[in-house]
C-alpha positions in Angstrom: 177.2 -79.8 -116.2 178.7 -77.2 -113.9 182.5 -76.9 -114.2 185.2 -75.1 -112.3 188.3 -74.4 -114.2 191.6 -73.4 -112.6 194.5 -71.7 -114.3 197.6 -69.8 -113.4 199.7 -72.6 -112.0 203.3 -73.2 -113.0 206.9 -73.3 -111.9 208.4 -70.5 -109.8 211.4 -70.0 -107.7 211.2 -69.7 -103.9 210.2 -66.1 -103.0 208.2 -65.6 -106.2 204.5 -65.1 -106.8 201.7 -66.7 -108.8 198.1 -65.9 -109.2 195.6 -68.7 -109.6 192.2 -68.2 -111.1 189.0 -70.3 -110.9 186.3 -69.7 -113.4 182.8 -71.2 -113.2 181.0 -72.3 -116.3 177.4 -72.1 -117.2 176.1 -70.9 -113.9 176.5 -67.9 -111.7 178.0 -68.7 -108.3 177.5 -65.3 -106.7 175.8 -66.9 -103.7 178.1 -69.8 -103.2 181.0 -69.8 -100.8 184.3 -70.9 -102.4 187.7 -72.2 -101.4 191.1 -73.4 -102.4 192.6 -76.7 -101.3 195.9 -78.3 -102.2 197.4 -81.8 -102.2 201.1 -82.6 -102.3 202.4 -86.0 -103.4 201.9 -88.6 -100.6 199.9 -86.1 -98.5 196.3 -85.6 -97.6 194.3 -82.8 -99.3 194.5 -79.7 -97.1 192.6 -76.5 -96.8 194.3 -73.3 -98.1 191.8 -70.5 -98.1 188.1 -69.7 -98.4 185.8 -66.8 -99.0 182.2 -66.2 -98.1 179.5 -65.7 -100.7 179.7 -61.9 -100.2 183.4 -61.7 -100.1 183.1 -60.1 -96.7 184.8 -62.9 -94.8 188.0 -64.7 -95.7 189.8 -67.6 -93.9 193.3 -68.9 -94.3 195.3 -71.9 -93.1 198.1 -70.8 -90.7 200.7 -72.0 -93.2 199.7 -69.4 -95.8 198.4 -66.6 -93.7 200.1 -63.3 -94.6 201.4 -64.7 -97.9 198.2 -65.7 -99.8 195.2 -63.6 -100.6 191.8 -65.0 -101.7 189.4 -62.8 -103.6 186.4 -63.1 -105.9 184.8 -61.1 -108.7 181.1 -62.2 -108.9 180.6 -60.1 -112.0 183.2 -62.3 -113.8 182.1 -65.5 -111.9 185.8 -65.9 -111.0 187.8 -66.5 -107.8 191.5 -65.8 -107.3 194.3 -66.8 -105.1 197.3 -64.5 -105.1 200.3 -66.3 -103.7 203.3 -64.3 -102.7 206.6 -65.3 -101.0 206.2 -68.9 -102.2 208.1 -71.6 -100.5 209.1 -75.1 -101.7 206.5 -76.6 -99.2 203.8 -74.8 -101.2 204.4 -77.2 -104.0 201.1 -79.1 -104.7 198.1 -79.5 -107.0 195.8 -76.7 -106.1 192.0 -77.2 -106.4 189.2 -74.7 -106.3 185.9 -75.6 -104.8 182.4 -74.1 -104.4 179.3 -74.8 -102.4 176.0 -75.2 -104.1 174.7 -71.7 -105.0 171.7 -72.0 -102.6 174.0 -73.1 -99.7 176.1 -70.0 -99.6 175.0 -69.0 -96.1 175.3 -72.5 -94.6 178.9 -72.0 -93.4 179.8 -70.0 -90.4 183.3 -69.9 -89.0 186.7 -71.4 -89.9 185.8 -74.9 -88.9 183.1 -75.0 -91.6 185.0 -73.4 -94.4 188.0 -75.7 -94.0 185.9 -78.8 -94.3 186.1 -80.2 -97.8 182.8 -82.0 -97.4 181.0 -78.7 -97.4 182.0 -78.1 -101.0 179.9 -79.6 -103.8 181.8 -78.5 -107.0 185.5 -79.1 -107.6 188.0 -78.1 -110.3 190.4 -80.4 -112.0 193.4 -78.9 -110.3 196.4 -76.9 -111.4 200.1 -77.7 -110.5 202.2 -75.3 -108.5 205.8 -76.1 -108.2 208.2 -74.0 -106.2 211.9 -74.6 -106.6 214.4 -73.8 -103.9 
């Protein structure tokens, strides 16, 4: 059974930084596109960032653009989300997600990558709390 495991969440003061990691087990996801989503209490799950299978294209929600950076290391089968200048409104459970490995080229453009229905595998989530 394929698993995605997030790590790196925690409690940080506003203005601080955290780096989330998402490691895939058992299989190589070098051809899958991947993304980060988050869900705050009482709110809908929302798109944060995504990266194409090659890493050549990245997409960000307007709320995090310029503060967050998504990257991937296919050799380590791991994806990262570097979060800087954190704000209290960034507080949420953060989930990593991946497409099927053979569907890595199926997405084109922001509208596709932000759609959670395009992702097949999901992690269990990691809590990020930003205090003011």
